[in-house]
C-alpha positions as CSV (number, residue, x, y, z in Angstrom):
1,M,-7.4,10.9,-45.6
2,P,-4.5,11.2,-48.1
3,H,-1.0,12.4,-47.0
4,T,-1.4,15.2,-49.6
5,H,-4.1,17.2,-47.1
6,L,-4.2,17.7,-43.4
7,Q,-7.4,17.4,-41.8
8,F,-9.2,20.6,-40.4
9,D,-11.7,20.1,-37.5
10,I,-14.1,22.7,-38.1
11,H,-16.2,22.2,-34.7
12,I,-13.0,23.0,-32.8
13,G,-12.1,26.3,-35.3
14,R,-15.3,27.4,-34.5
15,Q,-14.8,27.9,-30.8
16,K,-11.5,29.4,-31.3
17,P,-11.2,32.9,-29.5
18,E,-10.5,36.0,-32.0
19,N,-9.0,39.3,-31.4
20,V,-6.8,40.0,-34.5
21,T,-9.6,42.4,-35.8
22,N,-11.7,42.7,-32.5
23,R,-9.2,44.4,-30.0
24,E,-12.2,44.5,-27.3
25,A,-12.3,40.7,-27.1
26,A,-10.6,39.3,-24.0
27,C,-7.0,37.9,-24.7
28,P,-6.4,34.4,-22.8
29,F,-2.7,35.1,-23.3
30,C,-2.7,38.0,-21.0
31,S,-3.9,35.6,-18.1
32,P,-0.5,33.3,-17.8
33,D,-1.6,32.1,-14.3
34,E,-4.8,30.7,-15.8
35,L,-3.2,29.0,-19.0
36,E,-3.7,25.0,-19.4
37,G,-1.4,22.6,-20.8
38,V,2.1,24.7,-19.8
39,L,4.8,22.5,-21.0
40,E,7.7,25.0,-20.0
41,R,8.3,28.9,-19.0
42,R,11.4,30.9,-19.6
43,G,10.9,34.2,-18.4
44,P,8.0,36.0,-20.1
45,M,7.8,33.3,-22.9
46,I,5.4,30.2,-22.4
47,W,5.4,27.1,-24.2
48,L,2.1,25.1,-24.0
49,R,-0.6,22.7,-25.7
50,N,-2.8,24.6,-27.9
51,K,-6.2,24.5,-26.6
52,Y,-7.9,24.3,-29.6
53,P,-6.2,21.5,-31.8
54,V,-7.9,21.8,-35.0
55,L,-5.4,19.6,-37.2
56,K,-6.2,15.9,-37.0
57,D,-3.2,13.5,-36.3
58,A,-1.0,16.6,-34.9
59,F,0.3,18.0,-31.5
60,Q,-0.2,21.5,-31.6
61,T,1.6,23.9,-29.2
62,V,1.8,27.6,-28.9
63,L,4.7,29.8,-28.0
64,I,3.8,33.0,-26.4
65,E,6.8,35.1,-27.1
66,T,6.2,37.9,-24.4
67,D,4.0,39.4,-21.7
68,D,3.3,42.3,-23.9
69,C,-0.1,42.0,-25.8
70,D,0.7,45.2,-27.9
71,A,4.4,44.0,-28.5
72,E,5.8,42.9,-32.2
73,L,8.5,41.0,-33.1
74,S,9.9,43.8,-35.5
75,V,10.7,45.9,-32.2
76,Y,11.6,43.7,-29.7
77,P,14.8,44.7,-27.6
78,R,17.6,42.4,-29.1
79,E,18.2,40.4,-25.9
80,H,14.7,39.2,-25.9
81,L,14.6,38.8,-29.6
82,H,17.7,36.4,-29.4
83,A,16.1,34.5,-26.2
84,L,13.0,34.0,-28.1
85,F,14.6,32.5,-31.2
86,S,17.0,30.3,-29.1
87,F,13.9,28.8,-27.1
88,G,11.5,28.3,-30.5
89,V,14.4,26.8,-32.4
90,E,15.5,24.6,-29.1
91,K,11.8,23.3,-28.6
92,W,11.2,22.6,-32.5
93,R,14.4,20.4,-32.8
94,E,13.3,18.8,-29.6
95,M,10.1,18.0,-30.8
96,E,11.9,16.7,-34.4
97,R,14.4,14.5,-32.4
98,S,11.6,12.7,-30.4
99,G,10.7,10.6,-33.2
100,S,7.4,10.7,-32.9
101,F,6.2,12.8,-35.8
102,R,6.8,12.6,-39.6
103,S,7.6,16.3,-39.5
104,V,7.4,19.2,-37.5
105,L,6.2,23.0,-38.5
106,F,7.3,26.0,-37.0
107,F,6.0,29.3,-38.0
108,K,4.5,32.6,-37.0
109,N,1.3,34.6,-38.2
110,H,1.0,38.2,-37.5
111,G,-1.8,40.5,-38.9
112,P,-5.2,40.0,-40.1
113,Y,-4.1,38.4,-43.4
114,S,-1.4,36.0,-42.0
115,G,-3.9,33.1,-41.1
116,G,-3.8,34.0,-37.2
117,S,-6.6,34.6,-35.0
118,M,-4.9,36.2,-31.7
119,R,-3.1,39.3,-31.7
120,H,-0.8,38.8,-28.8
121,P,2.7,37.9,-30.0
122,H,3.4,34.1,-30.3
123,M,4.5,31.5,-32.9
124,Q,3.3,27.9,-33.3
125,I,5.4,24.5,-33.2
126,V,3.0,21.7,-35.0
127,G,4.1,17.9,-34.8
128,L,2.6,15.9,-38.0
129,E,2.2,12.4,-37.6
130,T,1.8,11.4,-40.9
131,Y,2.6,14.4,-43.1
132,D,6.4,15.4,-44.3
133,Y,6.2,19.1,-45.2
134,L,9.6,18.7,-46.9
135,Q,8.1,16.9,-49.6
136,H,7.0,20.2,-50.9
137,V,10.4,21.9,-50.9
138,K,13.1,22.3,-53.0
139,P,16.1,23.9,-53.1
140,S,14.9,27.0,-55.3
141,D,12.8,27.9,-52.7
142,F,15.9,29.6,-50.8
143,E,17.4,30.9,-53.5
144,G,17.2,34.7,-54.1
145,I,19.3,37.9,-54.7
146,V,21.7,38.4,-51.9
147,I,20.7,41.3,-49.6
148,D,23.2,40.8,-46.9
149,R,25.9,37.9,-45.9
150,E,27.9,37.2,-42.9
151,A,29.5,34.0,-42.1
152,G,27.2,31.3,-41.8
153,V,24.2,33.3,-42.5
154,E,22.6,34.7,-45.3
155,C,19.6,37.1,-46.1
156,N,18.0,37.2,-49.6
157,L,15.0,38.2,-51.7
158,S,13.5,35.2,-53.3
159,T,14.0,35.1,-57.4
160,L,11.5,31.9,-57.4
161,P,9.0,32.5,-54.5
162,R,6.6,29.5,-53.2
163,A,3.6,31.4,-53.4
164,G,4.5,34.5,-55.5
165,F,5.5,37.8,-55.4
166,F,8.0,38.8,-52.4
167,E,9.6,36.6,-50.2
168,C,12.6,36.9,-48.3
169,N,14.7,34.2,-46.8
170,V,17.4,33.7,-44.2
171,V,19.7,30.6,-44.5
172,L,21.5,29.5,-41.6
173,S,24.4,27.2,-42.0
174,D,26.1,27.7,-38.9
175,M,24.1,27.3,-35.4
176,D,26.3,29.4,-33.6
177,R,24.9,32.5,-35.9
178,L,21.3,32.0,-34.8
179,P,21.4,35.4,-33.0
180,R,22.3,37.0,-36.4
181,M,19.6,35.2,-38.3
182,A,17.0,36.7,-35.6
183,D,18.6,40.1,-36.3
184,Y,17.9,39.8,-40.0
185,V,14.4,38.3,-39.6
186,Q,13.5,41.2,-37.4
187,I,15.1,43.7,-39.9
188,L,12.7,42.2,-42.7
189,A,9.6,42.1,-40.3
190,H,10.2,45.8,-39.6
191,W,10.6,46.5,-43.4
192,I,7.3,44.5,-44.4
193,L,5.6,46.6,-41.5
194,N,7.1,50.1,-42.0
195,R,8.5,50.5,-45.5
196,F,7.4,47.9,-48.0
197,N,3.8,49.0,-48.4
198,R,1.5,51.1,-46.0
199,R,-1.2,48.8,-46.7
200,C,0.7,45.5,-45.5
201,Q,0.2,44.7,-41.8
202,S,0.4,41.1,-41.8
203,Y,3.3,38.6,-42.5
204,N,4.2,35.1,-41.7
205,L,7.7,33.4,-40.6
206,F,7.9,29.8,-41.8
207,F,10.9,27.8,-40.4
208,Y,12.4,24.9,-42.5
209,R,14.8,22.4,-41.8
210,W,16.6,21.9,-45.3
211,E,19.5,19.4,-45.4
212,E,22.1,20.7,-43.0
213,R,20.4,24.3,-42.7
214,I,17.9,26.2,-41.2
215,V,16.0,28.5,-43.2
216,V,13.3,31.4,-42.4
217,K,11.0,32.5,-44.9
218,V,9.7,36.1,-44.2
219,V,6.5,36.9,-46.4
220,P,4.5,39.9,-46.5
221,R,0.9,38.9,-46.4
222,F,-1.9,40.3,-48.8
223,V,-5.4,38.7,-50.2
224,T,-3.7,35.7,-52.2
225,S,-3.5,35.9,-55.7
226,P,-6.1,33.9,-57.5
227,L,-3.4,32.8,-60.0
228,Y,-1.9,31.2,-57.1
229,V,-5.3,29.9,-55.7
230,G,-6.8,28.5,-58.6
231,Y,-3.8,27.2,-60.6
232,A,-0.7,27.0,-58.3
233,I,0.9,29.5,-60.4
234,P,3.4,31.6,-58.7
235,Q,4.1,35.0,-59.9
236,V,7.5,36.9,-59.3
237,P,7.5,40.8,-59.6
238,N,10.0,42.7,-62.2
239,N,11.6,44.9,-59.9
240,L,13.4,42.6,-57.2
241,E,16.9,44.2,-57.6
242,E,15.2,47.7,-57.0
243,V,13.7,46.1,-53.7
244,V,17.1,44.7,-52.7
245,R,18.8,48.0,-53.2
246,E,16.0,49.9,-51.0
247,I,16.3,47.1,-48.1
248,Q,20.1,47.6,-48.4
249,R,19.8,51.4,-48.3
250,I,17.6,51.6,-45.2
251,Y,19.1,48.7,-43.2
252,F,22.7,48.0,-44.3
253,L,24.5,51.2,-45.9
């Protein structure tokens, strides 16, 4: 398999539980004492091996964010939000520094269009043995119209989104400001679920180690544009300034 693609094990994928759309299905994350492959527990947060490792040449882990199946990142108490980002970034960087992987992914799926299968709040940290995700990343992916900025951290709306339409970036250049990065991400998640579009109930968080910075890309999710699926052509809307002013008015002014 060339290093341009990851191989997905469809047989393991068929075994994965799913309760994003079927709320009657049992949630394995709600039975923490029965979980296998636990790597570390920190309060209500649990880091463990993924029971369904669908990716070849990868070490797949899950970070269960909370013991509350109905919770959601956009409404976490600030203390828990900051603890979660500290725990997740710590384990992500720990895997990066291990030297066992060519690159390490850190991301979150929420909602039926996000690509996730479990409703219970969780993130994933995945070590890739042969694939470097940074080969497809460029500086313009994280540039945008500033929504808010403080020392060491910036929140912006992308002017050249990777996949198209609306993507927000939170760019951290000072690790001491990680709690403020978490605040910005929470604000953007809340905006997506409550203010952006009444039909949008899905989003992704994608973490990047870019040069000396950490970037979180916050992406509302709908059905993917056919222009992007078929031709890899991203689209950018013509009302970015209007959207920035609206976010500023609601959350910062």
